[in-house]
MMTF fields as JSON, N, C-alpha, C and O atoms, coordinates in Angstrom:
{
  "mmtfVersion": "1.0.0",
  "mmtfProducer": "UNKNOWN",
  "numBonds": 463,
  "numAtoms": 464,
  "numGroups": 116,
  "numChains": 1,
  "numModels": 1,
  "chainsPerModel": [1],
  "groupsPerChain": [116],
  "chainIdList": ["A"],
  "bondAtomList": [4, 2, 8, 6, 12, 10, 16, 14, 20, 18, 24, 22, 28, 26, 32, 30, 36, 34, 40, 38, 44, 42, 48, 46, 52, 50, 56, 54, 60, 58, 64, 62, 68, 66, 72, 70, 76, 74, 80, 78, 84, 82, 88, 86, 92, 90, 96, 94, 100, 98, 104, 102, 108, 106, 112, 110, 116, 114, 120, 118, 124, 122, 128, 126, 132, 130, 136, 134, 140, 138, 144, 142, 148, 146, 152, 150, 156, 154, 160, 158, 164, 162, 168, 166, 172, 170, 176, 174, 180, 178, 184, 182, 188, 186, 192, 190, 196, 194, 200, 198, 204, 202, 208, 206, 212, 210, 216, 214, 220, 218, 224, 222, 228, 226, 232, 230, 236, 234, 240, 238, 244, 242, 248, 246, 252, 250, 256, 254, 260, 258, 264, 262, 268, 266, 272, 270, 276, 274, 280, 278, 284, 282, 288, 286, 292, 290, 296, 294, 300, 298, 304, 302, 308, 306, 312, 310, 316, 314, 320, 318, 324, 322, 328, 326, 332, 330, 336, 334, 340, 338, 344, 342, 348, 346, 352, 350, 356, 354, 360, 358, 364, 362, 368, 366, 372, 370, 376, 374, 380, 378, 384, 382, 388, 386, 392, 390, 396, 394, 400, 398, 404, 402, 408, 406, 412, 410, 416, 414, 420, 418, 424, 422, 428, 426, 432, 430, 436, 434, 440, 438, 444, 442, 448, 446, 452, 450, 456, 454, 460, 458],
  "bondOrderList": [1, 1, 1, 1, 1, 1, 1, 1, 1, 1, 1, 1, 1, 1, 1, 1, 1, 1, 1, 1, 1, 1, 1, 1, 1, 1, 1, 1, 1, 1, 1, 1, 1, 1, 1, 1, 1, 1, 1, 1, 1, 1, 1, 1, 1, 1, 1, 1, 1, 1, 1, 1, 1, 1, 1, 1, 1, 1, 1, 1, 1, 1, 1, 1, 1, 1, 1, 1, 1, 1, 1, 1, 1, 1, 1, 1, 1, 1, 1, 1, 1, 1, 1, 1, 1, 1, 1, 1, 1, 1, 1, 1, 1, 1, 1, 1, 1, 1, 1, 1, 1, 1, 1, 1, 1, 1, 1, 1, 1, 1, 1, 1, 1, 1, 1],
  "groupList": [{"groupName": "MET", "atomNameList": ["N", "CA", "C", "O"], "elementList": ["N", "C", "C", "O"], "formalChargeList": [0, 0, 0, 0], "bondAtomList": [1, 0, 2, 1, 3, 2], "bondOrderList": [1, 1, 2], "singleLetterCode": "M", "chemCompType": "L-PEPTIDE LINKING"}, {"groupName": "ASP", "atomNameList": ["N", "CA", "C", "O"], "elementList": ["N", "C", "C", "O"], "formalChargeList": [0, 0, 0, 0], "bondAtomList": [1, 0, 2, 1, 3, 2], "bondOrderList": [1, 1, 2], "singleLetterCode": "D", "chemCompType": "L-PEPTIDE LINKING"}, {"groupName": "ASN", "atomNameList": ["N", "CA", "C", "O"], "elementList": ["N", "C", "C", "O"], "formalChargeList": [0, 0, 0, 0], "bondAtomList": [1, 0, 2, 1, 3, 2], "bondOrderList": [1, 1, 2], "singleLetterCode": "N", "chemCompType": "L-PEPTIDE LINKING"}, {"groupName": "LEU", "atomNameList": ["N", "CA", "C", "O"], "elementList": ["N", "C", "C", "O"], "formalChargeList": [0, 0, 0, 0], "bondAtomList": [1, 0, 2, 1, 3, 2], "bondOrderList": [1, 1, 2], "singleLetterCode": "L", "chemCompType": "L-PEPTIDE LINKING"}, {"groupName": "ARG", "atomNameList": ["N", "CA", "C", "O"], "elementList": ["N", "C", "C", "O"], "formalChargeList": [0, 0, 0, 0], "bondAtomList": [1, 0, 2, 1, 3, 2], "bondOrderList": [1, 1, 2], "singleLetterCode": "R", "chemCompType": "L-PEPTIDE LINKING"}, {"groupName": "GLY", "atomNameList": ["N", "CA", "C", "O"], "elementList": ["N", "C", "C", "O"], "formalChargeList": [0, 0, 0, 0], "bondAtomList": [1, 0, 2, 1, 3, 2], "bondOrderList": [1, 1, 2], "singleLetterCode": "G", "chemCompType": "PEPTIDE LINKING"}, {"groupName": "SER", "atomNameList": ["N", "CA", "C", "O"], "elementList": ["N", "C", "C", "O"], "formalChargeList": [0, 0, 0, 0], "bondAtomList": [1, 0, 2, 1, 3, 2], "bondOrderList": [1, 1, 2], "singleLetterCode": "S", "chemCompType": "L-PEPTIDE LINKING"}, {"groupName": "GLN", "atomNameList": ["N", "CA", "C", "O"], "elementList": ["N", "C", "C", "O"], "formalChargeList": [0, 0, 0, 0], "bondAtomList": [1, 0, 2, 1, 3, 2], "bondOrderList": [1, 1, 2], "singleLetterCode": "Q", "chemCompType": "L-PEPTIDE LINKING"}, {"groupName": "PHE", "atomNameList": ["N", "CA", "C", "O"], "elementList": ["N", "C", "C", "O"], "formalChargeList": [0, 0, 0, 0], "bondAtomList": [1, 0, 2, 1, 3, 2], "bondOrderList": [1, 1, 2], "singleLetterCode": "F", "chemCompType": "L-PEPTIDE LINKING"}, {"groupName": "PRO", "atomNameList": ["N", "CA", "C", "O"], "elementList": ["N", "C", "C", "O"], "formalChargeList": [0, 0, 0, 0], "bondAtomList": [1, 0, 2, 1, 3, 2], "bondOrderList": [1, 1, 2], "singleLetterCode": "P", "chemCompType": "L-PEPTIDE LINKING"}, {"groupName": "ALA", "atomNameList": ["N", "CA", "C", "O"], "elementList": ["N", "C", "C", "O"], "formalChargeList": [0, 0, 0, 0], "bondAtomList": [1, 0, 2, 1, 3, 2], "bondOrderList": [1, 1, 2], "singleLetterCode": "A", "chemCompType": "L-PEPTIDE LINKING"}, {"groupName": "LYS", "atomNameList": ["N", "CA", "C", "O"], "elementList": ["N", "C", "C", "O"], "formalChargeList": [0, 0, 0, 0], "bondAtomList": [1, 0, 2, 1, 3, 2], "bondOrderList": [1, 1, 2], "singleLetterCode": "K", "chemCompType": "L-PEPTIDE LINKING"}, {"groupName": "GLU", "atomNameList": ["N", "CA", "C", "O"], "elementList": ["N", "C", "C", "O"], "formalChargeList": [0, 0, 0, 0], "bondAtomList": [1, 0, 2, 1, 3, 2], "bondOrderList": [1, 1, 2], "singleLetterCode": "E", "chemCompType": "L-PEPTIDE LINKING"}, {"groupName": "VAL", "atomNameList": ["N", "CA", "C", "O"], "elementList": ["N", "C", "C", "O"], "formalChargeList": [0, 0, 0, 0], "bondAtomList": [1, 0, 2, 1, 3, 2], "bondOrderList": [1, 1, 2], "singleLetterCode": "V", "chemCompType": "L-PEPTIDE LINKING"}, {"groupName": "ILE", "atomNameList": ["N", "CA", "C", "O"], "elementList": ["N", "C", "C", "O"], "formalChargeList": [0, 0, 0, 0], "bondAtomList": [1, 0, 2, 1, 3, 2], "bondOrderList": [1, 1, 2], "singleLetterCode": "I", "chemCompType": "L-PEPTIDE LINKING"}, {"groupName": "HIS", "atomNameList": ["N", "CA", "C", "O"], "elementList": ["N", "C", "C", "O"], "formalChargeList": [0, 0, 0, 0], "bondAtomList": [1, 0, 2, 1, 3, 2], "bondOrderList": [1, 1, 2], "singleLetterCode": "H", "chemCompType": "L-PEPTIDE LINKING"}, {"groupName": "THR", "atomNameList": ["N", "CA", "C", "O"], "elementList": ["N", "C", "C", "O"], "formalChargeList": [0, 0, 0, 0], "bondAtomList": [1, 0, 2, 1, 3, 2], "bondOrderList": [1, 1, 2], "singleLetterCode": "T", "chemCompType": "L-PEPTIDE LINKING"}],
  "groupTypeList": [0, 1, 2, 1, 3, 4, 5, 6, 1, 7, 4, 8, 6, 3, 2, 9, 10, 11, 0, 10, 12, 3, 13, 7, 5, 14, 10, 10, 13, 4, 7, 10, 3, 5, 6, 5, 14, 11, 4, 4, 8, 1, 6, 12, 2, 10, 10, 3, 4, 11, 3, 6, 11, 11, 14, 13, 10, 10, 4, 1, 3, 9, 10, 5, 15, 13, 3, 10, 4, 10, 1, 3, 16, 13, 4, 6, 9, 5, 1, 5, 0, 6, 9, 15, 3, 3, 1, 15, 13, 3, 5, 7, 4, 3, 4, 15, 12, 3, 4, 4, 1, 1, 1, 14, 6, 16, 10, 10, 14, 12, 9, 9, 6, 9, 7, 9],
  "groupIdList": [1, 2, 3, 4, 5, 6, 7, 8, 9, 10, 11, 12, 13, 14, 15, 16, 17, 18, 19, 20, 21, 22, 23, 24, 25, 26, 27, 28, 29, 30, 31, 32, 33, 34, 35, 36, 37, 38, 39, 40, 41, 42, 43, 44, 45, 46, 47, 48, 49, 50, 51, 52, 53, 54, 55, 56, 57, 58, 59, 60, 61, 62, 63, 64, 65, 66, 67, 68, 69, 70, 71, 72, 73, 74, 75, 76, 77, 78, 79, 80, 81, 82, 83, 84, 85, 86, 87, 88, 89, 90, 91, 92, 93, 94, 95, 96, 97, 98, 99, 100, 101, 102, 103, 104, 105, 106, 107, 108, 109, 110, 111, 112, 113, 114, 115, 116],
  "secStructList": [7, 7, 6, 6, 1, 1, 1, 2, 2, 2, 2, 2, 7, 7, 7, 2, 2, 2, 2, 2, 2, 2, 2, 2, 2, 2, 2, 2, 2, 2, 2, 2, 2, 7, 7, 1, 7, 7, 7, 7, 7, 4, 4, 4, 2, 2, 2, 2, 2, 2, 2, 1, 7, 3, 3, 3, 3, 1, 1, 7, 5, 7, 6, 6, 7, 5, 7, 7, 4, 4, 4, 3, 3, 3, 3, 1, 1, 7, 7, 1, 1, 7, 4, 4, 4, 2, 2, 2, 2, 6, 6, 7, 5, 5, 1, 1, 7, 5, 7, 6, 6, 7, 5, 7, 7, 6, 6, 6, 5, 7, 7, 7, 7, 7, 7, 7],
  "xCoordList": [11.405, 12.181, 11.613, 12.028, 10.643, 10.06, 8.548, 7.96, 7.925, 6.477, 5.707, 4.491, 6.37, 5.692, 5.623, 4.973, 6.271, 6.211, 4.803, 4.012, 4.501, 3.18, 3.024, 4.004, 1.789, 1.491, 1.095, 1.487, 0.31, -0.214, 0.848, 0.788, 1.809, 2.821, 3.707, 4.102, 4.016, 4.926, 4.336, 5.07, 3.057, 2.423, 2.574, 2.623, 2.647, 2.71, 4.098, 4.3, 5.037, 6.405, 7.067, 6.733, 8.018, 8.74, 10.173, 10.857, 10.598, 12.004, 12.783, 12.164, 14.121, 14.889, 14.541, 14.504, 14.29, 13.951, 12.605, 12.459, 11.619, 10.299, 10.343, 9.617, 11.185, 11.342, 11.944, 11.504, 12.931, 13.535, 12.501, 12.481, 11.64, 10.572, 9.584, 9.133, 9.251, 8.352, 8.951, 8.264, 10.219, 10.899, 10.937, 10.707, 11.221, 11.234, 9.84, 9.689, 8.829, 7.452, 7.058, 6.397, 7.464, 7.174, 7.869, 7.279, 9.111, 9.84, 9.144, 9.062, 8.644, 7.939, 6.652, 6.313, 5.94, 4.706, 5.023, 4.328, 6.057, 6.437, 6.776, 6.388, 7.494, 7.856, 6.611, 6.476, 5.702, 4.471, 3.593, 2.911, 3.601, 2.806, 3.352, 2.606, 4.627, 5.23, 5.323, 5.171, 5.578, 5.786, 4.467, 4.438, 3.379, 2.107, 1.944, 0.883, 2.982, 2.928, 2.403, 2.976, 1.315, 0.735, 1.488, 1.698, 1.885, 2.557, 2.236, 1.923, 2.326, 2.045, 3.355, 4.349, 3.339, 4.502, 4.392, 3.287, 5.515, 5.52, 4.747, 4.097, 4.813, 4.132, 2.612, 1.913, 2.084, 0.635, 0.083, -1.129, 0.938, 0.478, -0.451, -1.48, -0.122, -0.959, -2.358, -3.351, -2.44, -3.741, -4.534, -5.743, -3.881, -4.577, -5.11, -6.214, -4.351, -4.822, -6.034, -7.031, -5.939, -7.024, -8.293, -9.388, -8.167, -9.338, -9.878, -11.022, -9.077, -9.582, -10.453, -10.534, -11.095, -12.097, -11.749, -10.904, -12.432, -12.305, -13.682, -14.588, -13.834, -15.099, -15.076, -14.103, -16.155, -16.283, -17.679, -18.574, -17.846, -19.154, -20.072, -19.679, -21.275, -22.25, -22.934, -23.542, -22.831, -23.448, -22.726, -21.884, -23.03, -22.449, -22.924, -24.108, -21.987, -22.312, -21.742, -20.592, -22.545, -22.075, -21.185, -21.242, -20.369, -19.565, -20.507, -21.583, -20.119, -20.934, -21.954, -22.6, -22.114, -23.084, -22.678, -21.498, -23.646, -23.405, -23.629, -24.704, -22.608, -22.63, -23.559, -23.519, -24.394, -25.283, -24.895, -24.146, -25.399, -25.035, -25.372, -24.616, -26.491, -26.899, -25.954, -25.968, -25.133, -24.187, -22.903, -22.104, -22.701, -21.414, -21.584, -22.609, -20.563, -20.52, -19.073, -18.168, -18.88, -17.56, -17.175, -17.978, -15.924, -15.432, -13.985, -13.271, -13.585, -12.173, -11.544, -12.275, -10.251, -9.252, -9.169, -9.688, -8.517, -8.417, -7.282, -6.432, -7.255, -6.174, -6.663, -6.081, -7.733, -8.281, -8.679, -8.127, -9.651, -10.096, -10.815, -11.733, -10.389, -10.921, -12.383, -12.772, -13.199, -14.605, -14.82, -15.895, -13.835, -14.04, -14.124, -14.473, -13.804, -13.909, -15.223, -15.406, -16.125, -17.38, -18.154, -18.651, -18.267, -19.021, -18.397, -19.105, -17.094, -16.413, -16.675, -16.551, -17.03, -17.28, -18.727, -19.001, -19.642, -21.062, -21.267, -20.725, -22.062, -22.354, -21.318, -21.482, -20.249, -19.215, -19.605, -20.311, -19.145, -19.461, -18.33, -17.153, -18.707, -17.718, -17.087, -17.783, -15.795, -15.07, -15.243, -15.258, -15.374, -15.523, -16.44, -16.704, -16.911, -17.819, -17.083, -15.871, -17.853, -17.335, -18.222, -19.442, -17.612, -18.344, -18.551, -17.854, -19.504, -19.755, -18.445, -17.702, -18.167, -16.986, -15.703, -14.646, -15.758, -14.574, -14.304, -15.227, -13.027, -12.635, -13.074, -13.015, -13.513, -13.719, -12.374, -11.786, -11.894, -10.59, -10.686, -11.655, -9.679, -9.669, -9.587, -10.059, -8.992, -8.912, -10.274, -10.5, -11.18, -12.492, -13.508, -14.525, -13.252, -14.235, -13.654, -12.452, -14.56, -14.154, -13.929, -14.59, -12.992, -12.778, -14.017, -14.771, -14.242, -15.433, -15.429, -14.374, -16.603, -16.738, -16.478, -16.874, -15.817, -15.621, -16.962, -17.829, -17.13, -18.375, -18.34, -17.335, -19.452, -19.489, -19.511, -19.542],
  "yCoordList": [-111.217, -110.059, -108.774, -107.68, -108.903, -107.715, -107.844, -108.69, -107.015, -107.074, -106.634, -106.819, -106.065, -105.578, -106.631, -106.398, -107.785, -108.836, -109.401, -109.232, -110.079, -110.68, -111.892, -112.533, -112.187, -113.355, -112.95, -111.901, -113.817, -113.479, -113.599, -112.871, -114.492, -114.691, -113.466, -113.147, -112.788, -111.651, -110.529, -109.856, -110.324, -109.251, -109.463, -108.495, -110.721, -111.022, -111.378, -111.607, -111.426, -111.77, -110.6, -109.439, -110.933, -109.899, -109.819, -110.827, -108.58, -108.386, -108.369, -108.337, -108.391, -108.446, -107.342, -107.605, -106.139, -105.039, -105.287, -105.073, -105.74, -106.022, -107.247, -107.301, -108.217, -109.385, -108.962, -109.429, -108.097, -107.594, -106.833, -106.948, -106.057, -105.317, -106.287, -106.06, -107.37, -108.386, -109.043, -109.215, -109.405, -110.048, -109.099, -109.53, -107.827, -106.845, -106.682, -106.558, -106.683, -106.575, -107.765, -107.602, -108.966, -110.172, -110.097, -110.457, -109.634, -109.493, -108.483, -108.691, -107.391, -106.38, -106.947, -106.659, -107.749, -108.369, -109.335, -109.342, -110.145, -111.08, -110.331, -110.754, -109.228, -108.443, -107.821, -107.796, -107.321, -106.701, -107.72, -107.368, -108.967, -110.002, -110.346, -110.806, -110.13, -110.391, -111.87, -112.715, -112.17, -113.561, -114.286, -115.515, -113.537, -114.15, -114.341, -114.76, -114.039, -114.172, -112.864, -111.798, -112.961, -111.781, -111.518, -112.432, -110.29, -109.935, -108.487, -107.669, -108.207, -106.866, -106.092, -106.576, -104.894, -104.024, -103.174, -102.83, -102.835, -102.022, -100.724, -100.243, -100.164, -98.895, -99.03, -98.021, -100.259, -100.485, -100.708, -100.624, -100.988, -101.419, -100.437, -100.846, -99.171, -98.185, -98.121, -98.112, -98.078, -98.003, -99.289, -99.234, -100.434, -101.702, -101.833, -102.34, -101.389, -101.432, -100.518, -100.899, -99.32, -98.342, -98.801, -98.627, -99.377, -99.718, -101.12, -101.412, -101.988, -103.333, -103.3, -102.281, -104.414, -104.471, -105.529, -106.396, -105.433, -106.409, -106.621, -105.809, -107.722, -108.021, -107.369, -107.506, -106.656, -106.023, -106.295, -106.731, -106.029, -106.166, -105.045, -103.878, -105.396, -104.409, -103.697, -102.643, -104.28, -103.706, -104.264, -105.151, -103.777, -104.323, -105.773, -106.069, -106.668, -108.091, -108.623, -108.342, -109.394, -109.92, -111.146, -111.819, -111.428, -112.65, -113.846, -113.828, -114.874, -116.073, -116.002, -117.003, -114.845, -114.669, -115.506, -115.564, -116.151, -116.908, -115.961, -115.382, -115.818, -114.821, -115.199, -116.314, -114.233, -114.351, -113.254, -112.337, -113.353, -112.384, -110.954, -110.032, -110.754, -109.408, -108.805, -107.593, -109.636, -109.158, -108.604, -107.988, -108.818, -108.502, -107.533, -107.519, -106.734, -105.855, -105.776, -106.339, -105.083, -104.986, -103.518, -102.676, -103.214, -101.832, -101.772, -102.774, -100.561, -100.269, -99.796, -99.376, -99.841, -100.393, -101.902, -102.47, -102.539, -103.994, -104.526, -105.264, -104.159, -104.63, -105.687, -105.869, -106.377, -107.421, -108.636, -108.887, -109.396, -110.625, -110.296, -109.476, -110.937, -110.685, -111.109, -112.137, -110.338, -110.697, -112.044, -112.629, -112.546, -113.858, -114.978, -116.109, -114.669, -115.644, -115.528, -116.198, -114.695, -114.439, -115.725, -115.897, -116.625, -117.86, -118.73, -119.493, -118.627, -119.411, -118.835, -119.543, -117.574, -116.902, -117.109, -117.2, -117.181, -117.343, -118.607, -119.662, -118.495, -119.625, -119.844, -120.726, -119.047, -119.18, -118.36, -117.357, -118.794, -118.144, -117.197, -117.519, -116.012, -115.023, -115.407, -115.832, -115.263, -115.511, -114.357, -114.55, -113.153, -111.961, -110.981, -111.118, -110.006, -109.035, -108.19, -107.986, -107.714, -106.807, -105.58, -105.674, -104.45, -103.208, -103.025, -103.626, -102.201, -101.908, -101.468, -100.665, -101.983, -101.705, -102.356, -102.145, -103.152, -103.93, -104.987, -105.537, -105.255, -106.278, -107.66, -107.989, -108.459, -109.881, -110.539, -110.328, -111.331, -111.98, -113.406, -113.775, -114.193, -115.568, -115.569, -116.508, -114.526, -114.427, -114.125, -114.426, -113.536, -113.146, -114.273, -114.218, -115.294, -116.369, -117.702, -117.952, -118.549, -119.87, -120.731, -120.549, -121.666, -122.544, -123.367, -123.666, -123.741, -124.547, -125.874, -126.459, -126.329, -127.623, -128.726, -128.611, -129.795, -130.915, -131.544, -131.691, -131.91, -132.533, -134.025, -134.697, -134.543, -135.991, -136.871, -138.096],
  "zCoordList": [-30.563, -30.16, -30.742, -30.359, -31.687, -32.311, -32.241, -32.915, -31.435, -31.26, -32.496, -32.555, -33.468, -34.674, -35.77, -36.789, -35.601, -36.617, -36.673, -35.745, -37.782, -37.969, -37.055, -36.672, -36.72, -35.901, -34.484, -33.971, -33.884, -32.548, -31.459, -30.468, -31.617, -30.575, -30.384, -29.263, -31.472, -31.373, -30.523, -29.798, -30.599, -29.839, -28.324, -27.566, -27.886, -26.449, -25.964, -24.772, -26.853, -26.477, -25.771, -26.005, -24.896, -24.16, -24.659, -24.841, -24.873, -25.208, -23.896, -22.832, -23.928, -22.684, -21.686, -20.484, -22.137, -21.221, -20.544, -19.34, -21.328, -20.752, -19.826, -18.833, -20.149, -19.278, -17.941, -16.89, -17.97, -16.732, -15.913, -14.687, -16.569, -15.882, -15.231, -14.108, -15.944, -15.395, -14.154, -13.147, -14.227, -13.091, -11.892, -10.762, -12.118, -11.022, -10.422, -9.207, -11.281, -10.794, -9.933, -8.907, -10.349, -9.561, -8.207, -7.188, -8.187, -6.919, -6.012, -4.802, -6.588, -5.79, -5.197, -4.049, -5.979, -5.478, -4.343, -3.326, -4.502, -3.428, -2.147, -1.058, -2.271, -1.089, -0.461, 0.762, -1.298, -0.781, -0.054, 0.908, -0.496, 0.163, 1.541, 2.406, 1.749, 3.055, 3.356, 2.474, 4.627, 5.044, 5.312, 5.358, 5.489, 5.844, 7.345, 7.807, 8.1, 9.558, 10.148, 9.93, 10.892, 11.538, 12.835, 13.632, 13.044, 14.29, 14.631, 13.766, 15.905, 16.41, 16.486, 17.027, 15.941, 16.025, 17.286, 17.706, 17.886, 19.106, 18.91, 19.838, 17.726, 17.449, 17.51, 17.605, 17.457, 17.485, 18.891, 19.09, 19.861, 21.179, 21.873, 22.411, 21.876, 22.584, 21.977, 22.705, 20.663, 20.001, 20.205, 20.432, 20.13, 20.329, 21.75, 21.948, 22.735, 24.115, 24.284, 24.898, 23.738, 23.878, 23.178, 23.712, 22.01, 21.205, 21.468, 21.121, 22.073, 22.346, 23.6, 24.286, 23.885, 24.956, 25.987, 25.76, 27.144, 28.226, 28.839, 28.648, 29.581, 30.263, 31.638, 32.38, 31.979, 33.289, 33.839, 33.115, 35.135, 35.778, 35.293, 35.28, 34.901, 34.434, 35.599, 35.418, 36.795, 37.998, 39.215, 39.073, 40.386, 41.611, 41.772, 41.611, 42.092, 42.216, 43.53, 43.865, 44.28, 45.568, 45.387, 44.358, 46.386, 46.4, 46.32, 46.92, 45.595, 45.457, 44.343, 44.034, 43.735, 42.653, 41.439, 41.093, 40.793, 39.564, 38.388, 38.234, 37.575, 36.508, 35.356, 34.836, 34.978, 33.824, 32.827, 33.164, 31.626, 30.583, 31.002, 30.696, 31.694, 32.112, 33.147, 33.364, 33.788, 34.805, 34.208, 34.913, 32.92, 32.295, 31.136, 30.454, 30.937, 29.775, 29.299, 29.914, 28.219, 27.605, 27.528, 27.127, 27.92, 27.945, 27.473, 27.435, 27.118, 26.836, 28.13, 29.027, 28.273, 27.357, 27.509, 28.469, 26.56, 26.546, 27.388, 26.89, 28.662, 29.542, 30.525, 31.594, 30.157, 31.017, 30.204, 29.133, 30.722, 30.067, 28.76, 28.729, 27.706, 26.37, 26.244, 26.799, 25.526, 25.332, 24.649, 24.78, 23.931, 23.303, 24.342, 24.005, 25.612, 26.699, 27.469, 28.485, 26.999, 27.697, 27.988, 29.101, 27.019, 27.241, 28.333, 28.99, 28.533, 29.573, 30.968, 31.968, 31.031, 32.315, 32.769, 33.966, 31.815, 32.159, 32.969, 32.639, 34.046, 34.919, 36.011, 36.854, 36.003, 37.035, 38.266, 38.159, 39.414, 40.688, 41.069, 40.909, 41.58, 42.011, 43.337, 44.26, 43.435, 44.686, 45.656, 46.872, 45.11, 45.96, 45.239, 44.044, 45.974, 45.36, 44.317, 44.388, 43.359, 42.333, 42.269, 42.404, 42.065, 41.862, 40.357, 39.539, 40.02, 38.608, 37.944, 38.509, 36.77, 35.945, 36.449, 35.854, 37.543, 37.939, 36.869, 36.268, 36.649, 35.68, 36.134, 37.319, 35.177, 35.413, 35.128, 34.067, 36.071, 35.914, 36.433, 37.096, 36.126, 36.646, 38.167, 38.808, 38.757, 40.209, 40.828, 42.0, 40.056, 40.575, 40.525, 41.217, 39.718, 39.576, 40.055, 39.967, 40.568, 41.006, 39.767, 38.745, 39.867, 38.706, 38.44, 39.366, 37.192, 36.877, 37.637, 37.881, 38.0, 38.669, 37.661, 36.5, 38.09, 37.165, 36.813, 37.674, 35.569, 35.113, 35.458, 35.224, 36.019, 36.376, 35.16, 35.284]
}
């Protein structure tokens, strides 16, 4: 109870006031850490849409064209197919023609052929 007493333990001991401060600090840290669940707040939606990306045609492409990496590019805003799906789009055939900067979508490409 007295940090000025002799011995090493006394220097590190907490009196009731310091113990209460420690408990409050631990509670503040727990609150600051949050739940660990990532979620999007409504206030973030406009910025996330503007700054995120989508897959688009890099040039005019005819119907039936098989998509290669050079045919595709990534642009803002992120209101279309996410770039993390790029590998799934490569090698797919277009259902209809696309103009430069048209969105790549599931409606624009034929479903993958079943593998034998």
